[in-house]
ROBA-304739 format. One record per residue (C-alpha): residue in three letters; x, y, z. Coordinates in steps of 0.5 Angstrom, whole numbers, plus 500, padded with zeros to 3 digits. Each point is the difference from the previous one (the first is absolute). Example, Ala and Ser with C-alpha at 12.3 -4.5 7.8 and 13.67 -1.06 7.14 Angstrom:
BEGIN
ALA525491516/SER502507498/
This chain:
BEGIN
MET276283667/THR497500507/GLY493498497/ILE503493500/VAL500500508/ASP493502500/TRP498495494/ALA503494505/GLY497502506/GLN493500496/ARG501493498/ALA503497506/ARG497493498/MET503500494/ILE507502502/LEU500494505/ALA499495495/PHE506503496/ILE504500507/ALA498492501/LEU502499493/THR506503501/LEU502496506/ILE498493496/ALA503502494/GLY507503503/SER500493505/TYR499496493/ALA506504496/TYR504499506/VAL500493501/SER500499492/LEU506504499/PRO507497499/LYS505501505/GLU507501499/GLY507502503/GLU502505495/PRO496503495/ASP501497493/ILE505504496/GLU501500493/ILE506502497/PRO500504494/GLY505495497/LEU502495494/TYR506495500/VAL502498494/SER505494499/VAL503496495/GLN503493501/PHE506499496/PRO504493502/GLY508501499/ILE500507499/SER505505504/ALA499506504/GLU503505495/ASP496496494/SER494500503/GLU501508502/LYS502501492/LEU495496497/LEU494499504/ILE500506505/LYS502506496/PRO495498494/MET494500505/GLU502506504/THR500504493/GLU493498498/LEU497500507/SER503507503/ASP495505496/LEU494496504/ASP494505502/GLY500501507/LEU507496501/ASP503503507/SER507496500/MET503494497/SER505495503/ALA503494496/THR505494502/ALA503496496/SER504494502/GLU502493498/ASN494496497/TYR495506501/GLY498507498/GLY494504504/ILE498507500/TRP496503506/LEU495506497/GLN497505505/PHE494503499/GLU496506503/PHE495498505/GLY493501496/TRP503496494/ASP495497495/LYS503493501/THR496496494/LYS502505495/THR507500503/ILE501493500/ALA497500493/ASP506505497/VAL505497504/ARG498493496/ASP500504494/ARG507503501/MET503493502/GLY497497494/ARG504505496/VAL506499504/GLU500492501/ALA501499492/ASP507503501/PHE502495506/PRO505495498/THR498493498/GLY500496507/ALA496505504/ASP494498504/GLY493504499/TYR499506504/THR496500506/ILE496506504/ASP499499508/GLU496505504/VAL502502508/ASN494500505/PHE502500507/SER493496501/GLU503494496/PHE505498505/PRO498493504/ILE495500506/LEU502493502/ILE506496499/VAL498492499/ASN506496501/LEU501492499/THR506497504/GLY501492501/PRO506495499/VAL496498493/PRO503500493/GLU501507497/ARG495498494/THR495497505/LEU500507504/VAL500504494/GLN494496497/TYR495501506/ALA502507500/LYS498501493/GLN493496502/MET499505506/GLN502506495/ASP494498495/ARG496499506/ILE502507503/GLU500504493/GLY492497499/LEU498504506/GLU497507497/PRO503505505/VAL507497498/LEU504503494/ASP506496501/ALA504494504/GLN507501498/LEU505494501/ALA506502503/GLY506495502/GLN498495494/ARG504498494/ASP497500493/GLU500494497/MET505498493/LEU501494496/GLU508499500/VAL503496494/GLU507499503/ILE505498495/ASP507497499/PRO505503496/LEU503493498/ARG493498497/LEU500506496/GLU507499497/SER498493499/TYR494501497/ASN502506496/VAL495505503/THR500507501/ALA496504504/GLY496504495/GLU498493498/LEU496499506/ILE497507500/ASN498499494/VAL497493501/VAL496502506/THR497507497/MET498496494/ASN496494503/ASN497505506/GLN494503496/LEU493500499/VAL499500492/ALA493502498/ALA500497493/GLY493504498/GLU493497498/ILE498495496/GLN493501497/THR496494496/ASP493498499/GLN500497507/GLY502506504/THR506505502/PHE506497504/SER505504503/VAL507496499/LYS505501505/ILE507497502/PRO501500508/ALA508499501/SER501504506/PHE503496506/SER496497506/ASP505497504/GLN507498500/ARG499494496/ASP499504494/VAL506503500/MET504494501/ALA497497494/LEU502506496/PRO505497494/VAL506505500/LYS504496494/VAL500494496/ASN506495500/GLY498494495/ASP495497502/ARG499503507/VAL497506502/VAL504504506/THR495503504/LEU501505505/GLY499496506/ASP506496497/LEU504506501/ALA498503506/ASP497498507/ILE492504500/ARG497501507/LEU495505503/THR503504505/PHE501507503/GLU504506497/ASP506502504/ARG499502507/ALA501508500/GLY498501507/THR498496506/ALA493501505/ARG499498507/PHE495501505/ASN502500507/GLY506496498/THR496495496/SER501500492/THR492503498/VAL496501494/ALA496507501/LEU493502497/GLN500508500/VAL492502500/VAL498506497/LYS494503501/ARG495504494/LYS499508501/GLY494501504/TYR499493504/PRO500501508/ILE507497502/ILE498497506/ASP494496496/THR505498495/VAL505497505/GLU495496503/LEU497497494/VAL508498497/LYS501497507/GLN493496500/GLU502498493/VAL508498502/GLN497496505/ALA495496496/GLU505499495/TYR505497505/GLU495495503/SER498498493/TRP508497500/PRO501492501/GLN501500508/PRO508498499/LEU501506496/GLN496504505/ASP505497506/ALA506502495/ILE499507498/THR498506505/VAL496505497/GLY500507504/THR499507498/SER504507502/ASN500507498/ASP493500502/GLN498508498/SER493499502/ARG502499507/GLN504507500/VAL494503497/SER495497505/SER505502505/MET500507497/VAL492501499/ASN499498507/GLN506505503/LEU497505496/GLU492499502/ASN502500507/SER504506498/VAL494503497/LEU495497506/THR505503505/ALA500507496/ILE492500500/ALA500498508/LEU505506502/VAL496505496/MET493497503/ILE504501507/VAL501507498/VAL494502497/LEU496497506/ALA504504505/ALA498506497/LEU493500497/GLY497494504/ILE497493498/ARG495502495/SER504505496/SER506495500/LEU496494497/LEU498505495/VAL507502498/GLY502493501/PHE494498495/ALA504504495/ILE506496500/PRO498493498/THR495503495/SER505504496/PHE505494500/LEU494495497/LEU499506495/CYS507500498/PHE500493499/ILE495500495/LEU503505496/LEU507496501/GLY496494497/LEU497504494/MET507502499/ASP502493500/ILE506502505/THR503495505/ILE500501508/SER508500501/ASN504503506/ILE499507497/VAL493500499/MET500497508/PHE505506502/GLY495505496/LEU494498504/ILE504501506/LEU503507498/ALA493502499/VAL496497506/GLY502507503/MET499504494/LEU493498498/VAL497501507/ASP501507500/GLY494502496/ALA496496504/ILE503503506/VAL498507498/VAL493498498/VAL498496507/GLU503506504/TYR496505497/ALA494496500/ASP501498507/ARG500508502/LYS494501496/MET497494503/ASP502503507/GLU496507498/GLY493496499/GLU500498493/GLY498493498/PRO505495498/MET499500492/ALA500507500/SER506501504/PHE504495495/VAL497503494/GLU502507502/ALA507498502/ALA502496494/LYS497506496/ARG504505504/MET506496500/PHE499498493/TRP505505496/PRO505499506/ILE500493499/VAL500499493/SER506506500/SER504496505/THR499493496/ALA502503494/THR506503502/THR502494503/LEU499496494/CYS504505496/ALA506498504/PHE499493497/LEU498501493/PRO507502497/MET502494503/LEU496495495/PHE505503495/TRP506497504/PRO505497495/GLY504494500/VAL500493504/ALA499505507/GLY494502497/GLN497494498/PHE502497507/MET497506503/GLY494502495/MET495496504/LEU500505506/PRO498506497/VAL494496497/THR498498507/ILE501506503/ILE496503494/PHE494494501/VAL500501507/LEU499507501/SER495501494/ALA496495504/SER501503506/LEU497507497/ILE494496498/VAL499497507/ALA501506504/LEU495505495/VAL495495498/TYR500493504/LEU502503507/PRO494506501/VAL495494498/MET503496505/GLY501505506/GLY492502498/VAL498493501/THR504498506/GLY498506503/ARG493498500/ILE502493502/ALA503503506/ARG494504502/ALA496494500/TYR506497504/ASP499506505/HIS493499501/ALA501492501/SER505502505/ALA496505503/TRP494495501/LEU505495503/LYS502505505/ALA493502502/HIS497494500/THR505494503/PRO505500505/VAL508500500/ALA500493501/LEU497498494/ARG503506496/LEU507497502/ALA498493498/LEU498502493/ALA506504499/ALA504493502/VAL496496495/SER501505494/LEU508500502/ALA499493499/ILE497500494/LEU505505497/GLY505495502/ALA498495497/ALA499504494/LEU507501500/MET502493501/SER496498493/ILE503505496/LEU507498502/GLN498492498/ASN498503494/LYS492500501/LEU499506497/LEU492500499/PRO498498507/GLY506504503/MET497507497/ALA493498502/LEU503499507/LEU504506500/PHE494505498/LEU496496505/GLY505501506/GLY502507498/SER493502500/ALA498497506/THR507502503/SER499507499/ILE492500502/ALA502496507/MET506505501/ASN497507499/ALA494497505/LEU505500505/HIS503506499/THR498505505/PRO503507498/ARG502505505/PRO497507501/ARG503506498/LYS502504506/LYS501507496/VAL498502494/ASP505503495/ALA498505495/GLY504505495/TYR506499497/LYS507498503/ARG506500496/SER504493501/PRO507499502/PHE502499493/GLY496506498/HIS504504505/PHE506497497/THR498502493/HIS498507502/PHE507501503/ILE503498493/ALA495505497/GLY497505504/ASN506505499/PRO504502494/VAL506498503/MET499492502/PRO499498492/PHE506502498/VAL503497506/ALA497493499/ILE501500493/LEU507501500/THR501495506/VAL496495495/ILE505502494/GLY506499504/ALA498493503/VAL499498493/GLY506503497/GLY504497506/VAL497493499/PHE503500493/VAL506503501/TYR501495506/TYR498494496/GLY505502494/GLY505498505/HIS497495504/ASN497495495/LYS501493499/GLY500501492/MET496498495/GLU498493497/PHE496498494/PHE496494504/ALA500498507/ALA502493500/THR495495505/GLU502494505/PRO502494494/GLU496494500/GLN503497494/ALA507501497/ILE505498494/ILE507499501/TYR504500494/VAL507495501/ARG506504496/ALA506496497/ARG504501494/GLY504496495/ASN498494495/LEU496496506/SER497494497/VAL493499503/ALA502495505/GLU505505503/LYS495505500/ASP495495504/ALA505499505/LEU501507502/VAL493501500/ALA499495505/GLN504502505/ALA496507500/GLU494495500/ASP502497506/VAL501506504/ILE493503498/LEU496494502/ASN503499507/GLN499507501/PRO494502505/GLY495504497/VAL500496493/ASP494497498/ASN502497493/ALA505501495/PHE500499492/VAL507499498/PHE502500493/ALA508499498/GLY502502492/ALA493502496/GLY494501502/GLY496503506/LEU493502502/ASN496506497/ALA500505505/ASN498507501/THR507504501/GLY497507497/GLY504499494/SER507499503/SER504493498/GLY505496503/PRO508502499/ARG503498494/ASP505495504/THR494497503/ILE501492500/GLY494498504/GLN494503504/ILE496499506/GLN494502501/VAL498500507/GLU493500504/LEU500502507/ILE495498505/PRO494504499/TRP500506504/GLU493498504/ASP503493502/ARG507503502/PRO501498508/THR498505504/GLU502502507/THR496504505/GLU503506505/ASP497505505/GLY498505497/PHE497508501/LEU496499507/PHE496494499/PHE501499493/GLU504494497/ASN505501495/THR500494495/HIS504500494/VAL504495496/ARG507497503/PRO506505498/GLU503494496/TYR494498496/ASP500508497/GLY501500492/ASP505505500/TYR504496506/VAL499493496/LEU503503494/ALA506503503/GLN502494504/ILE499496493/GLU505505496/GLU505500506/LYS500492500/LEU501500492/ALA506506500/LYS504494504/ILE499495494/PRO506501496/GLY500501492/ILE494503500/TYR496507500/THR493500503/GLU495506499/THR493500503/LEU494503496/ASN494502505/LEU494498496/SER496506504/MET494504498/GLY501505495/PRO503503494/ALA507501502/SER506496498/ALA505497504/LYS505504498/PRO498507499/VAL508503499/HIS499498492/LEU505504495/ARG500499493/LEU506501495/LYS499501493/GLY505500494/ASP502496493/ASP507499502/TRP501494504/THR507502503/ALA497506502/LEU494498503/ASP504495503/GLN505504503/ALA495505503/THR496494503/ASP506498504/MET501507502/VAL493501503/ARG500493503/ALA506501504/LYS497507502/PHE494495502/ASP504496504/GLU503505504/THR494504502/ALA497499507/ALA494496501/LEU499497493/ALA499493500/ASP499494495/ILE503504494/GLU500497494/ASP501502492/THR498497494/ARG507499496/PRO501494497/LEU502494505/PRO507498500/GLY500493497/ILE503496494/ASP497498494/TRP503496494/GLN500503494/ILE501495494/ASP503503494/VAL500497493/ASP505501495/VAL495500494/GLU505500495/LYS503493503/ALA493497501/GLY498502492/ARG506496498/PHE497494504/GLY494501497/ALA497502507/ASP496506502/VAL498505506/ALA493496500/THR503493500/VAL505502506/GLY495503504/GLY496494499/MET505495503/ILE502505505/GLN492500503/LEU501493500/VAL504501506/THR496505504/ARG492500499/GLY499496494/ILE498501493/LEU493501500/LEU496495495/ASP493502501/THR494500505/MET495495501/ARG494499505/VAL500494506/PRO494499504/SER504502506/SER501507498/ASP495506498/GLU504503495/GLU505497495/ILE507498503/GLU507501496/ILE503494497/ARG508501501/VAL506496497/ARG506501504/LEU506496502/PRO500495507/GLU501504507/GLN507498500/ASP502502494/ARG496507501/VAL507504502/LEU505505497/SER505495498/THR496497496/LEU500505495/ASP508497499/THR497494498/LEU494501496/LYS500499492/VAL495503495/ARG499496493/THR502504494/ASN500498493/ASP507498501/GLY498496506/LEU501501508/VAL504506502/PRO501501507/LEU497507502/SER507502503/ASN503501493/PHE496506499/ILE497503507/THR504503506/ARG497502507/LYS501505505/PRO498503506/VAL497507500/GLU497504505/LYS492499501/LEU495505498/ALA494497502/SER495506498/ILE500507497/SER495505503/ARG497506497/TYR495506502/ASP497504494/GLN505497495/GLN507502504/ARG504495504/TYR499500508/TYR503498506/ASP496500507/VAL503501507/LYS496498506/ALA500500507/ALA495500506/VAL501504506/ASP500498507/SER495503504/GLY501504507/LEU507503499/THR502508501/ARG505504497/GLU505503504/ASP496507500/GLY494496502/VAL496499494/THR497494499/ILE502496494/THR495498495/PRO500498493/THR498507498/GLU506503504/ARG505494497/ILE497502493/GLU501508501/THR508498503/LEU501496494/THR497505495/THR505505504/TRP506496498/LEU498499493/GLU498507498/GLU507503504/ASP505495501/ALA499494495/THR503500493/LEU497495496/PRO502498493/GLN498504494/GLY494498497/VAL497497506/SER493503504/TRP497498506/GLU493501503/TRP497496506/THR494496500/GLY496495504/ASP497503506/ASP503506499/GLU497501494/GLU493498502/GLN501505506/LYS502505496/GLU494499496/THR496499506/GLY502507503/ALA499504494/PHE492497499/LEU499501508/GLY502507499/LYS496501494/ALA494497503/PHE501504506/GLY500506496/ALA494498496/ALA496498507/LEU501507503/ALA498503493/LEU493496500/MET499502507/PHE502507499/ILE494500495/ILE495497504/LEU501504506/LEU500506496/ALA493498497/GLN498499507/PHE503506504/ASN500505495/SER506502503/PHE508500498/TYR502501508/ASN495495502/SER503495495/VAL507501501/LEU499499507/VAL497493500/LEU505498496/LEU505502505/ALA499495504/VAL503495495/VAL507503502/MET498499507/SER498493499/THR507499496/ALA504502506/GLY496495504/VAL502494496/LEU507502501/ILE499500507/GLY497493500/LEU506498496/MET505502505/VAL495498506/MET500493497/ASP506500498/MET499498493/THR503501493/PHE496505494/GLY497495496/MET499502493/ILE494496499/MET497500506/THR501506504/GLY500504493/THR493497499/GLY498502507/VAL502507499/VAL496501494/ALA494497503/LEU501505507/ALA499505495/GLY493498499/ILE498498507/VAL503506504/VAL496505497/ASN493498501/ASN501503507/ASN502507498/ILE494499495/VAL495499506/LEU503505504/ILE500506494/ASP493498498/THR497501507/TYR504506500/GLN497503494/GLU493498503/TYR501504507/ALA503505497/ARG494502497/PHE497502506/MET505501505/PRO506504501/ARG506497496/ILE505499506/GLU494496504/ALA498496494/ILE507498500/VAL499498507/ARG493497500/THR503496494/ALA505497503/GLU496499506/ASP495496496/ARG504496495/ILE505497505/ARG497494502/PRO498498492/VAL507502498/LEU503496506/LEU496494499/THR501499492/THR507501502/ILE500495505/THR496495497/THR505500494/MET506499504/ALA497495505/GLY499496493/LEU507500498/THR503500507/PRO500492501/MET504500493/MET505505502/PHE502496506/ALA499493496/VAL494497504/SER494497498/LEU495497504/ASP497493499/PHE492501500/ILE499493499/ASP505495503/GLY502505506/GLY507503501/TYR504505496/THR506500495/ILE505505500/ASN505501495/ALA497495495/PRO503501493/THR493503497/ALA500505506/GLN508502499/PHE499501492/TRP495506502/THR503503506/ASN504506496/LEU494502497/ALA495500506/THR505504504/ALA501505495/VAL492501500/VAL499500508/PHE506504502/GLY498505494/LEU493501501/GLY501500508/ILE505506500/ALA497504494/THR493500503/PHE504502507/LEU503506496/THR494501496/LEU496502506/ILE505505502/PHE501502493/THR494501497/PRO497505505/ALA506504500/MET500501493/LEU493501499/ALA501505506/LEU506503496/ARG495502494/VAL495503505/TRP506504504/PHE503502494/TRP494504497/VAL498503506/GLY507503500/VAL499502493/HIS494503502/HIS503504506/LEU506502496/SER495503494/MET496504505/ARG506503503/LEU502502494/ALA494503498/THR499503507/LEU507503498/PHE498502494/GLY494504502/SER495495497/GLN493502501/SER497493499/ARG495497505/ALA505495501/ALA506504501/GLU495505505/ASP498493504/TYR507498501/ARG502507503/MET494500504/MET502493503/ARG507503501/GLU498506503/ALA495496505/LYS506495502/ARG504506502/ALA495503504/ARG499498507/ASN493499503/PRO497503493/GLU492502500/PHE497502493/VAL496505500/TRP495501494/PRO497507498/VAL493501500/GLY496504496/GLU500502493/ALA507498499/ALA499493503/TRP502494497/GLY499493501/GLY496501507/PRO493498501/GLU495505498/GLY497504506/PHE506497505/ASP504505503/ALA507497502/HIS503503506/ARG505497505/VAL497495506/SER505498505/SER500493502/ARG497502507/ALA494503497/LEU499494496/ALA501495506/ALA495505503/GLY495498495/ALA500507496/ALA499499493/PRO501505494/ARG495505499/GLN496501494/ALA501507498/GLU495504497/VAL502503494/PRO497502493/LYS501495494/ALA507500498/PRO501502493/GLU502494495/ARG507497502/PRO507501496/ALA500494495/GLU507499502/GLN504499507/PRO503507501/PRO508499500/ALA502497507/THR504505504/PRO505499507/GLU494506503/SER495495499/MET503495506/VAL501503507/GLU504497506/VAL497500506/GLU502497507/ALA498493502/GLU494501504/GLN501493504/THR507496500/GLU499493502/THR506496502/GLY502494503/LYS497492498/ILE494498497/LYS497495505/LYS495495498/LEU494501504/LYS494495503/ARG494502497/ARG494502504/PRO494501499/PRO498508499/LYS497503506/GLY493502499/GLY498495496/GLY499499493/LYS498508499/GLU507502502/ALA503495496/ALA496502494/GLU502508501/
């Protein structure tokens, strides 16, 4: 595999061409890829609904919902099924498992609904199937307001709608705040009586005459012709001219019996924008189109349409835009781009301080090149750039330079030894090939399991592991293929620059060199200005020219200082002394290990009693919110509008509010509420948009040292503004309000969500009442609601069928007459030029007669003449039952609540949604006595949190298993592999320390993701240490190998750690520098979003690295000293038991030598001699004799016989104790070197 490095080095020009192609293609991919605020999340679910005008909730459950549940319950991949039966309506939500085959599933649902539809009662409309996608929410709201007639406003709004929907990127532009048209046939009951006309006759005459009859074809010799009878209505005059009855010679038309006019349906709600009646267009873009460009295109079309109107109409109608998602996305992209640049700058500063200019530039080359390779891969996978992708780049900044740092640092050492640039970089890439591959693979192993993250949270965070995998894979190519070639080429260029600098230094004066340096710096500044002004090509050319000239001129000015002394030999560094202190004796490894274990365990114990709890997803500062206005009772639209208007006045007068859409009654804008819906007693909603974060008024105060602290004024803070609104709204009598913060993320507004299920309505109602009372008395719970039917009155009309039969009437006849008092009888539909869809033709009584008392005087025509309805009907008020909810074919009620933040219990534990759920669960299991047949379960955020926690636990285990396999393949040692993975435990302790220091809550998604990500990051330091230790242990003592490893690898370990920490530190403090316009921002909403995850990685990595530099050498030394101890123990046992092995004899010899004072070894000579040189006579020579110049004399002995093959056994007699011939005392003093007397002769002697 390392041959690819040699292959790249031999084909440097081709690699340079690939680098250029990567830069060009990656830049194009980044510019062309769509930018989104949040990732497109397609929910694997279908909503099947059936409209049935006039049906009650109970009948809807029996006749619509239950047959659909029976037919759809066994669909493949169905996860859950919930249904709602309400008046006029029945619907089922089918939730499937992620990874579903949507096309096949929809086909199966259509097939089954086709079978069940045949069993629906007459009068039910056709079913509809809808999908849910988070990307299909409005990206822009176009509102039309002005003092013009409603029809005019709607007419021009529809013209603008047609123009906007004609744009290719636009999927839909839905109208809101308008009423549909209808043809109203207003009849006079007295006229019907006088002309003896029944309601059935009216329906028949309209239905039978509003038809297009295809009569067939006529075939003749002259040709074939189709025959048709166009009898459909085209305008209201056609309806007025319909003959109803013939009275002698006179034909009674429908116009004689009724007043017919084109009007609007009854108002179900009102809509206002900033206090003025409005019609709004909700623009939804198609998937895959860039949101910023789409919004700009829509605004251009809106302006063009507006300018095409007559001038008086332009003066009367005001056209505005709001809820501009492109602004938020542009702000998010800008802030994240600045965060990426900030991270790159900090990483470059760290590398520059450690490696120098040339090496830092090479490491810096790896960052944009890896990013651009990643953008190419994202483009090939058709993945949009969202905030998740951008943060993945920030998280990867520090990690992707690890390989580049290791290669550059090793190559620098080789070049210092005299090797050429290309050879040094190729050798560095080959030597560090497998450590880099292994460390990258282990990091990827931590993110690979996250690709299978289920649920909405997995869809939301899914692009994070994809981005990390792409970036790190790209960094592997850059570090092992691109970087050696760039290092070799730039090294050769640097040589040329050095030669040019040397020539300038030798042939030019200092003044000229100073002038050249000033000119080159000016060129460099002009290059940077050109780049900032988007003049990229001239800027890049000037940057290359200025950088080259600056390098040559500055080197020519540099004059190195002469070295005063020569350093030779190996000197142990301070960190080497520290490592030797830990590993150099058998005791300290135990002390170090126990200290680290105690510290980590203490952190876990302390955090268990002093944490801030757990949350599913951290909310950010709001920029938009929905305020639900709640009230109960049988309120009319006018009454609802009056109550909502009071809240509207409060909101519009609140500083910090930019605009507000108000809907009273039915209606509202489509908003991404994370799947949550408003309370059932909502009478209106106000969708508030605060002043954009970057446009909010700021104030400047003196900051740290000479810095200034510029921040948003406190009264314009999003949370403060909403808190002020809630406080003022609470003072309005007769209503309750509830605020939904539309912050980023998949969390819901009410995380405490209990579901009670059962089939007995009475028992279910009792259980709900008991749970609601417990919720009300539980501290910190707010905005509590349940889904029981709202208190209200319905009027029930009972028909005495027997009496009605006596008069010749039936239920259908009675029902038709009652409809005249309510919505009216639907006669038919027709098309009119002012509407794109068919409008309804309805007949009903005049407005003054559409009251309940009219039923007392209304008469129905029978065979016996006109009979008052009051003869056989009675009416009575009954309790309102608006809807019935079902889950998995059981009825249920929900009890939901939000949790106030910043509160603690009496024992100091922070109150969080998770803590409240645990408290309520204890009450449900131990104290609550629910009625028989009622079951309960936690759903909502708690369900998602448990699912996410279970998955992250499995992902953590899978990541460790994959990393263990890779480490085992590299080290071929169980001990070393486990030692590497122990860093993960230390990183988790670091995460907990970070949460306590930063005073943060443990976020299940963000912090959990950080813990899993750290598992792949922190092991890289151990991999580098242990790989180097294994290499050094081959040719030096193991304890010394441990010390040398710590000394040699401390710089790359600290560099890789500090770069990763530096890249995420600004995000941890929610700081972002603006590299284009200057300045900086603090606590921007986008930065707040990632603070939790960044804190986990920074503290976890930093503390794990610190502990690793102590723990890993100690564990390696522990193994060495363990085997030393085992060896000594085995030798002692062998000695005790008299073993005669050579090892045992050596061990006894060594022990006796240690016991002897001033030992002197005497080897016998002669025939029995062993181990001495032939002809050497061993004899005692004193140190004084040696000092006097005496030398061992050569003994004249005959040739000795052949020596014994084995060493004779060692005995204590072979060693004798002698007295010391010279005793030296005192301190050794350093003496000055003087030339020896007598010149070189004596020195040689």
